[in-house]
N, C-alpha and C positions, 0 to 999 in steps of 0.2 A: 430382392429377389424373390423371396417368401412372400412378400406382398402382392407381386405379380402373379404369383402362382395362386393365391388366395382369391384375387380379381377374377382371374380367368375361370374359377370353379374347380381347379383340380383338386381332388381329395384323396385319390388312391393311385399308386403307380401301376401301370399296365405290365404284364410280363416282361416286355421288351426293355421296358425303362428299369425295372428292377433287375434285369441281367446286365445291361449294357451300362447305365450310369457308375456305378463303382469301378469298372474297369476303366472307363475313361477318365475319372477322375484320377485313378493311379497311373496315367498317360501310357495306358497299352493302346498297341494298334489293335483293332478289330475287325472281322468281317461277320456281317450279321445279315442272315436271311429273315426278312420281316415284311408282311405285305402291307398295303395300305390300309390304313384305319386301324392300326395297331399301337399306335402312339409313338412311332419312332422318331418324328420331327423333334418333339419336346425331348426325347431320349439323347439326342446328341446336343440339343440347343442349351438346356439346363446346366450341363457341366461345362460348355463354353463360357457361357455367362460368368459361373461361378469361379472359374480360372481367370477371366479377364479381371473380375472385380478384386482379385487378390492382388494385383500387379499394379504398379504405377503407370500413369497414362503416358505414353512416349511417342503419340503421333505415327504408330506403326500399324499395318493390318497383323492382326493376331490369327485370325481364322478365316478360311476360305471353303466355301460351300459349293459345289458344283452340281448342276441339276440339270435335266434333259429338255425343260421346257419353260418358258417365260412365264406361263402360268403358276407353275410349281414355285419357281423363284420368288414369284410375289407373293404366294401364299404362305412361304417359309418367313420372308421379311415381315409378313403382318403378324404372324404368331411370335416371332421375336420381339417385334415391337411391344406387344401385349405382355411378354413374360420380362421383358427388361424396363417395361414402363416407368418403374420407380427408381431405377439404377441409372447411371452415367454411360451405359454401354451404347456404342454408335454402331448402326448398321446401314447398307444399301442393297438393294437388289439391282443387278447390271445385266441388261437383256437387250436384244436387237429390236428392231421395229419402231423405235421412237423417232424423234426429231433432233435436230442439233442441239437444242436446249438440254435434252434427256442426257445426251452424250457429254456435253460440258459439264453437268452435274455430276455425272458418272466421273469423269477426269479429276474432277476436284476431290472427290471422297477419295478416290485410288492412289492420289498424288499426295494428298494431306493425311491419309491413314484413318479410315473409318475401321472400327474394330472387328467387325465382321462382315464379310462381303459374299453373296449368295447371287450367284450367275451362271448363265448358259456358256457353252465352251467357246463358240463363235465369237460372242462379245468379248468375252475375257481377252480371247487372242488378239482381238482389234486392239485393246488397250495395252496389254503386254508387250506387244509389237512396238511400242511408241516408247518404250523403257522409262515411264515415268510411275510405274505402280509400285507402292512400298511393300514388296513382299520378302524383303531381307531378313527379316526377324518374325515370319510367319511360324506361327507353332503348330497349327492344325489344318489338316486338309481332310474334307469330307466329301465324298461322293455319294450322293444320294440318288436311287432307282439306278444305279449302274447298269443292269442288265438292258433296262430301256436306252441308256445313252450308247451302249454298244449294238444295239439292234437299230438305232438311227444314224449309225455312222460315225461317231464320234471318238472312235478309239483313237486315232491319230492327233486329233486336237487335244485329247486328254492327255497323251504323252508329251506333247508339245508344252501344255501348261505347267505340266509337273517339272519340266526342264529348267522352268524360271525359279521353282521353288527350292528352299534349303532342304538338303538332304537330312538333316537331323530335324526331324518333325515327328508329329503323331499323325497317323492315318486311319480314318475311320470309313469304312465301305458297307454301305447298306444296299442289299439288291433283295427283289421280291423273288428271285430264283436263284440257282446255283448252277447254269450250264458251264461247260467247259471252259469257255472264253473268259467268264469271271475268275473262274480259277487260275487262269494264264496270268491274268492282270494284277491279282491279288499276289501272286508270287513276285511279280516285279515291283511292286509299290509297297508292301506291307513288311513289316519286320516283326517275326515271332508272333502274328496275330493270334489272339483269341478268338475263338469261332463261337458264333451263338446262332441258334434255329428257331425263330419263332412262326416261321412260315405255317398258316394253316391253309392247306391245299383242298379245302372244302368250303363251299358257299355259307353263308349264314343260313341257319335253319329256318329262320322267319321269311325266307324268301320263297314265294310261290314261284316255282319255274314250270314253264310250258314251253314247247316247241310247235309252230306251224310248218309241217312239210308241203311247200307250195312250189309253183313255177315261177320263174323270175319275174315274170311279166304280173303276176298276182300279190306282189310285195307292196306295191303302192297303194293299191285297194285295201289290203289288208291293214295297212296302218292307219289310213283314214278310218277304217271300221271301228278299229280299237279306241280311237282317239275321240269317238262320239260320246264315249262315256261321260257323265255330266259329273261325277264325282272326281275326275281327274283334275289336279291342279297343278302337278309337276312332273314333266316326263323327259327322259333323255333318250335319244334315239341315236344309237351308234352305227357309223357306215364305216367300211373299210377302205374307202376312197373319197377324195375330195369331189370327185364329179358325183357320186352319188348322193353325197350330203348336198350338194347345190341341187341335184335334179328332184330330190325328195322335197327338199324346202320349198322351192319354187311350186311343186304341185300341191303341198299342203295350204300354201297361203292363196293359191288358186280357189281352194275349197274352203277358204274362211277360217282354216286352223291358224290360231297365233303361235307361229313358229319362227325361229331364226337360226341361222347355221353359225358354227363355229369351227374355223381350222386355219391352217397356216398361211393360206391365199389372203386371208383378211389383215389388213392394217391393225396394230395392236390396239390401238385407241377404241377400234370397232370391237375388237375381240373381248376388251375389259367391260364395255358399255354392254354388250350381249349377256356376259356372264355375270355382271352386276344385276340385271333385270331378272336373270333367271333365278338369282339367289334370293333376291327381294320378291319373289313370286309374281312381278309384274309379267313375266312371259311364261306362258304355259310349256311350250315345247322348244327342247334343244336340241338342233341335230347336229352330232358331232363326230368327228374321227377320233382316233384313239388318244389324241393329245389330252382328253379328258378322263381317260380310263382310270388313270392313276393320280394319286396325290391332291385332286380337286375336293375341298371339302364342301360339299353342298347338303344341307339336312333336307330331311322330309320328302324325299323322292318317292313318288307313288308307283310308277313303273318304269324299268328299263327294258326298250325294245332294242335288239340285236336285229338291225335290217339286214346286216351281213354276218354270216358266221365267222367269229374271230378265227385267227389264224392258227392259235394254240390254245388249249386248256386254261394256262394261267392268266392269259389274256381274257377269256371267258369270265374266270372268277372276278377279275378286277374291274370288269364291265358292269357285271350284277351286283358288285358290291358298292356300287352307288347309291342302291337301295336298302331299305331295312336297316339304316344305319341307327346308332343308339339304342332306343327302346321300341323304334316303329317297326311296322312290317310293310312288305312291300313285294312286288311281282315282276318277273322277268320273263319276257316273251322272245323266242328266237325264231327269225325266218329261214328256212332251211330250203334252199333249191336242190335241184338234182345234182349239179356239182359240187355242192358244199355238204353232202350227206356224209362222206367218209371223214371231213374234219370234224363234223358234230359227233361222229360215232368216237373219235380220238378224246373228244370232250368228255362225253358219257364215260368213257373207260377211266379217264382221271377222276371223274366224280364217284366211280364205284357203283353206278346205278344209273338205268335209262332215265332220260327226262321225258315226263308224260307228254304225248302228242296230242294236241288240241285239234278239234274239227273245224275245218274253214266253213265259214258261213256259205250258206248254199248260193247266195246271190252272187259269189264270187267264183264259184265253181269248183270241181273237184282237183285236188292236187295230186302230185306222182306218189307212187308207193315208198315206203321208207326201207330200202333195201342196200345199205352203204357198203362199200367194200373197204378192208382196213387201208388207212391212210399213212402214207410214208412221209409226208412233209411237216407235220404238226406233232400233237401231243405234248406231254409234259417237257419233253427235252428238245423238241424240234423248234427251234426259233427261225423266224424269217429274217432275211438279210435285205438291206437296199434302203431306198430313199427315205428321206425325213418327211414327216406329216407335218 
């Protein structure tokens, strides 16, 4: 395992790793608040690998990691492969959207017992319902991005999965935020948990932030204007709905902007191809729903554009956190129409300061005045309910 750590290039533990790894090795239940980019994936993977290596192989699933999206499942599995490359630890990402062959491959791993399974709730339930999944000796359950899973309506699914698992187990809950529903869930599934808070509710200071106060009909022209800059190599544009993502991508392509969309309406294979092209810098502009705001590790993003204002401040921080990672700098621009001004004010309140307002180019026209009223539906504690992205 140490060879794997060295090969990946890890040298120093992050704060969340320092705080959680000793507790996980001591087999404590934990509830940890840690945002994306803090190193929490390795914080639970490393002690899991260590635990499995200390035991004889017995053909049983030792650990289950539940995540909200296919992309996050794949990413965690890839990091696990890197960390465990020089060991005998086996793993598999289990998620929907594939073909019959992928389901059969998952069935084989789940019935024969891969050491660590990383999966999305719906796909895991599909397999568990068929009674061949070897979870009788499962030792560790990890819920990653727990708040996101509850936001996406997976509460009942998580409860159902847990019903299949041994009651005597270690449970690790990681969440970027700690709303009341996470507290309620933790009381149901954790035993005397240790609580860790590493959440940093402020964006990286290297991110240059600006907002364009505009009319809704000006947003597409604003996006096209910004994307004319020659120095831009890698841009993510976040939309709050799939319809907006589709419409914007279509308009950008019509103007010869190299852009592709990524959202849950696309087949999994297409999503993987688009994301791979973007990571390899073969695609300049990625138009995405919030499916990418957390957990997807793409380096060297020049700018993030919030085409729609996020529904709360934490989502804003996760979105713009895609840029200025590692040692790089970056910029984040947010388009704020008249209806979104109150939501944006709640984000500014969370940040503790106003976001500078940029002037709209003259050829696009004047925008509305920025005169928001307090927003009751968002802010740090107000999470949205409803459908999956």
